[in-house]
C-alpha positions in Angstrom: 2.3 25.7 7.5 2.9 26.1 3.8 3.0 29.3 1.8 3.4 29.4 -2.0 7.2 29.2 -1.8 7.1 26.3 0.6 4.7 24.5 -1.8 7.2 24.9 -4.6 10.0 23.4 -2.5 7.7 20.6 -1.2 6.9 19.4 -4.7 10.6 19.1 -5.6 11.0 16.4 -2.9 10.6 12.7 -3.4 7.4 10.9 -2.6 8.6 9.6 0.8 9.5 13.2 1.9 6.1 14.5 0.6 4.3 11.7 2.5 6.2 12.6 5.7 5.0 16.2 5.3 1.3 15.3 5.0 -1.0 17.2 7.3 -1.8 15.2 10.4 -3.8 17.6 12.5 -6.9 19.7 12.0 -5.4 23.0 12.9 -2.6 22.8 10.4 -4.9 21.8 7.6 -7.4 24.5 8.4 -4.6 27.1 8.6 -3.2 26.1 5.2 -6.8 26.3 3.7 -7.4 29.7 5.3 -10.2 28.4 7.4 -10.9 28.6 11.1 -11.6 25.3 12.7 -14.2 27.0 14.9 -16.2 27.6 11.7 -16.3 23.9 10.9 -17.9 21.0 12.7 -14.5 19.4 13.3 -14.0 16.7 15.9 -10.9 15.8 17.8 -12.7 12.7 19.1 -13.2 11.5 15.5 -9.4 11.8 15.0 -8.9 9.6 18.0 -10.7 6.7 16.3 -9.4 7.4 12.8 -6.4 9.7 12.4 -6.3 12.6 9.9 -3.8 12.4 7.1 -3.8 14.7 4.0 -0.9 15.0 1.6 -0.1 18.6 0.5 -0.5 17.5 -3.1 -4.2 16.7 -2.4 -4.7 19.7 -0.1 -3.4 22.0 -2.8 -6.5 21.2 -4.9 -8.9 22.2 -2.1 -10.3 25.7 -2.6 -8.9 27.9 0.1 -11.5 29.7 2.3 -14.3 27.3 1.2 -15.6 25.2 4.1 -17.9 23.3 1.7 -15.2 22.2 -0.7 -16.0 18.6 -1.9 -12.4 17.5 -1.5 -12.2 18.9 2.0 -15.3 17.0 3.0 -13.6 13.7 2.1 -10.7 14.3 4.6 -11.9 16.6 7.4 -12.8 14.8 10.6 -16.2 16.0 11.8 -18.7 15.4 14.6 -21.1 13.4 12.3 -18.6 10.5 12.4 -19.5 9.9 16.0 -23.2 9.4 15.2 -24.4 5.8 15.3 -26.3 4.6 12.3 -28.3 1.4 12.1 -26.8 -1.4 9.9 -23.3 0.2 9.9 -20.5 -2.0 11.2 -16.7 -2.3 11.5 -16.6 -4.9 8.7 -19.3 -3.9 6.3 -18.2 -6.0 3.3 -17.3 -9.2 5.1 -13.5 -9.0 4.7 -12.7 -10.9 7.9 -14.8 -14.1 7.2 -13.3 -14.4 3.8 -9.7 -14.4 5.1 -7.9 -17.7 4.4 -4.4 -16.7 5.6 -3.0 -13.6 7.2 -3.5 -10.8 4.7 -5.2 -13.1 2.1 -8.9 -12.7 1.2 -10.6 -15.1 -1.1 -14.1 -13.7 -1.6 -14.9 -14.0 -5.3 -14.2 -16.9 -7.8 -11.0 -16.5 -9.7 -9.7 -13.6 -7.7 -7.7 -13.4 -4.5 -7.0 -10.1 -2.7 -3.8 -9.4 -0.8 -3.9 -6.9 2.1 -0.4 -5.6 1.5 -0.2 -2.9 4.1 -2.5 -1.0 6.5 -1.1 2.4 5.6 -2.6 4.9 3.2 -1.2 8.2 1.9 -4.5 9.8 2.7 -7.2 8.9 5.3 -10.5 9.2 3.5 -13.2 9.7 6.1 -15.6 7.4 4.2 -13.1 4.5 4.1 -14.7 1.1 4.4 -11.6 -0.3 6.1 -11.2 2.5 8.6 -11.9 0.0 11.4 -10.0 -2.9 9.9 -7.6 -4.8 12.2 -4.5 -4.3 10.1 -2.1 -5.1 12.9 -3.3 -8.8 12.7 -4.5 -9.0 9.1 -2.0 -7.7 6.6 0.4 -9.6 4.3 3.6 -8.7 6.0 6.9 -9.7 4.3 7.0 -12.7 6.6 3.6 -13.9 5.3 4.1 -13.4 1.6 5.4 -16.9 0.9 2.2 -18.4 2.5 0.1 -16.1 0.2 2.0 -17.3 -2.8 1.6 -20.9 -1.8 -2.1 -20.4 -1.4 -2.2 -19.1 -5.0 -0.3 -22.1 -6.3 -2.8 -24.4 -4.6 -5.8 -22.7 -6.2 -5.5 -23.0 -9.9 -8.9 -21.5 -10.5 -7.4 -18.1 -9.5 -6.5 -16.0 -12.5 -6.1 -12.6 -10.9 -4.5 -11.3 -7.7 -5.6 -7.9 -6.4 -3.0 -5.9 -4.4 -4.9 -3.8 -1.9 -4.5 -2.3 1.6 -4.1 0.3 2.8 -2.4 1.3 -0.4 0.0 -1.3 -2.0 2.0 1.4 -3.8 3.3 2.5 -0.4 5.4 -0.6 -0.4 9.0 0.5 -1.3 10.2 -0.2 -4.8 12.3 -3.2 -3.8 9.6 -5.0 -1.8 7.0 -4.3 -4.5 9.4 -5.6 -7.2 10.1 -8.8 -5.2 6.4 -9.4 -4.6 5.7 -9.1 -8.3 8.5 -11.5 -9.1 7.0 -14.0 -6.7 3.6 -13.6 -8.3 5.2 -14.2 -11.7 6.1 -17.7 -10.6 2.4 -18.6 -10.3 1.9 -20.1 -13.7 -1.9 -20.0 -13.9 -2.1 -16.3 -12.8 -3.0 -14.0 -15.7 -3.2 -10.5 -14.1 -2.0 -8.4 -11.2 -4.5 -5.8 -10.3 -3.4 -2.9 -8.1 -6.0 -0.8 -6.3 -4.4 2.6 -5.4 -5.2 6.2 -4.6 -1.6 7.3 -4.9 -1.7 8.6 -8.5 -4.5 10.9 -7.4 -3.3 12.0 -3.9 0.5 11.5 -4.1 1.4 11.5 -7.8 5.1 11.9 -6.9 5.0 8.1 -6.2 4.7 7.4 -9.9 8.3 7.2 -10.8 10.3 5.7 -13.6 11.6 3.1 -11.2 8.1 2.1 -10.2 7.1 1.9 -13.8 10.0 -0.4 -14.6 9.0 -2.7 -11.7 5.4 -2.9 -13.0 6.2 -3.3 -16.7 8.8 -6.1 -16.0 6.0 -8.3 -14.8 5.3 -11.3 -17.0 1.6 -11.0 -16.1 -0.6 -8.2 -17.2 -0.7 -5.3 -14.8 -4.0 -3.4 -14.3 -4.2 -0.3 -12.1 -7.5 0.8 -10.6 -7.3 4.4 -9.2 -9.7 6.0 -6.9 -11.0 9.5 -7.7 -14.3 10.9 -6.6 -14.3 14.5 -8.1 -12.8 16.1 -11.1 -11.1 18.7 -8.9 -8.8 16.0 -7.6 -7.2 15.8 -11.1 -4.5 18.5 -11.1 -1.5 18.9 -13.4 0.7 16.6 -11.2 -2.0 13.9 -11.3 -2.3 14.3 -15.1 1.4 13.8 -15.5 1.4 10.7 -13.3 -1.5 9.2 -15.2 0.3 9.9 -18.5 3.4 8.1 -17.3 1.4 5.1 -16.4 -0.6 5.2 -19.6 2.5 5.5 -21.8 3.9 2.4 -20.2 1.0 0.4 -21.5 -0.7 -0.2 -18.2 -4.5 -0.3 -18.4 -6.1 2.3 -16.1 -9.6 2.2 -14.5 -11.3 4.3 -11.9 -13.6 3.5 -9.0 -15.5 6.2 -7.3 -17.7 6.2 -4.2 -21.0 8.1 -4.3 -20.8 10.6 -1.4 -23.2 13.1 0.0 -21.7 16.5 -0.1 -19.1 15.5 -2.6 -20.4 14.2 -5.9 -24.1 13.4 -5.6 -25.1 15.4 -8.7 -25.1 14.2 -12.2 -23.1 17.1 -13.6 -20.3 16.5 -11.1 -20.2 12.8 -12.0 -20.3 13.6 -15.8 -17.4 16.1 -15.3 -15.4 13.4 -13.5 -16.0 10.8 -16.2 -15.0 13.3 -19.0 -11.8 14.3 -17.1 -10.8 10.8 -16.3 -11.3 9.6 -19.9 -9.4 12.6 -21.3 -6.5 11.4 -19.2 -6.6 7.8 -20.3 -8.7 6.4 -17.4 -11.8 4.3 -17.9 -14.7 5.1 -15.5 -15.3 1.7 -14.1 -17.4 1.6 -10.9 -19.5 4.0 -9.0 -19.9 2.4 -5.5 -22.7 2.9 -3.2 -21.3 3.7 0.2 -20.0 0.7 2.2 -21.7 0.9 5.6 -18.6 1.3 7.8 -19.0 2.7 11.3 -18.4 6.4 11.3 -19.4 7.0 7.7 -23.2 7.2 7.7 -23.3 11.0 7.0 -21.9 10.2 3.5 -24.7 7.9 2.5 -26.7 8.7 -0.7 -29.9 6.6 -1.0 -29.9 3.9 -3.7 -33.0 5.4 -5.4 -31.2 8.7 -5.9 -28.1 6.9 -7.1 -30.1 5.1 -9.8 -31.6 8.4 -11.0 -28.1 9.9 -11.2 -26.9 7.1 -13.4 -30.0 7.5 -15.6 -29.2 11.2 -16.0 -25.6 10.4 -16.9 -26.8 7.9 -19.6 -28.8 10.8 -21.2 -25.7 13.0 -21.3 -22.7 10.7 -21.9 -21.7 7.9 -24.3 -22.1 4.5 -22.7 -18.4 3.9 -22.2 -18.2 7.0 -19.9 -21.0 5.9 -17.6 -19.6 3.8 -14.7 -21.5 0.7 -13.4 -23.4 1.5 -10.3 -22.6 -1.3 -7.8 -22.8 -2.2 -4.1 -21.0 -4.8 -2.1 -22.8 -7.1 0.3 -21.1 -9.2 2.9 -21.1 -12.8 1.9 -22.2 -12.2 -1.7 -20.2 -14.0 -4.4 -19.6 -10.8 -6.5 -20.3 -7.1 -6.4 -24.0 -6.4 -7.0 -24.7 -4.3 -10.1 -27.5 -1.9 -9.3 -27.6 -0.3 -12.7 
C-alpha cells in the first residue's frame, strides 16, 4: 500500500488526512510490513468484534519482516482474542456503575472523567474499553452542558480528565469550546488529557492545538500512553518537544503486556527515552481484564520483580508506580 515515496507524501498531509489513511484491514498492514498473514495467527473474527486501525506513523516504527515485533503485537488482531479467560469482562474497571450522566464518570474523589469520544487513532488490542458502549455513553456536544453543570454542583472536584476514545480527536474548535466551558468552573484547578495521539499520530500536535491548550486559565496536564521505546520516533520526539516548550506537563502511562514489554531492560529503555524527551514515567498498569485481552496478561508476581529490577538500575524518578485498577475501588491500587 505504501512504498518509501508514498510514506514521504503521507507525512506531509495534515493529521485528519493521515488518520483517514490508517490501515484498516489485516492484509494491507501485513503487505506494508512485508509479512504474510498466513505466517501469523491473525483472526478476521477478532476484527469483527474489535476493528483494526493502525496509523501509518505508528506502522512505520514496526520492524518490517518481523512477525514478533512488540509494536505489531499491540495492534494485530489474532486468534487468542477469541479465547475466554476467567474473571475477564466487558467492563473490567467498573466504568458503567460510576456514570453519573451521559459521558460523565465520577469514580474517584476530587476527579471527574469525561468520555469525550468513542474514537481512537489506533485500536490497541489490549484496550480496556474495547467493549465499552460508546454509542450511549459518550459526552456528545449535546451533553456537554450537563457535564459542566455537574462539575459546578460538585465543588470538591478539582480536576477533570478528558478521555475516550481519544479526546484529541475532537476538532480544534470543539476542543477549544470545551476548554472555555471548563474554565468557567471556578473551583476546577486542572484539566488532564489522556491521549495516545502524540505517540501514534504526532501530526495532531499543531500550533493551533497548542494555542487552544495554553489559553486555558486552568493548568493543563497531558498523560500520553507509550509502552515501548520503539514507539518514540523522530516525529513523536518533535511533537513532544512542541508540547513541552509550551509549558505543558507531560506524563506517561504504560500497560505491562506479555510479548511487548515484560522485561526490565525494555522498561528501563522506555523510561530513559521518555525522560530524555521531557516525559515523566508515571504509571505502569497491570492489564485491565477486558474480554479479548487475556493473552496479554503478565502475572502480578512477575510485575513486582520487574519493578524491583528497575529500582536497581534507574534513579527513583524514572521508575513508574506499578498499579492496578479494581472495579469499585476509591482509587488506583499501588502494587509497588
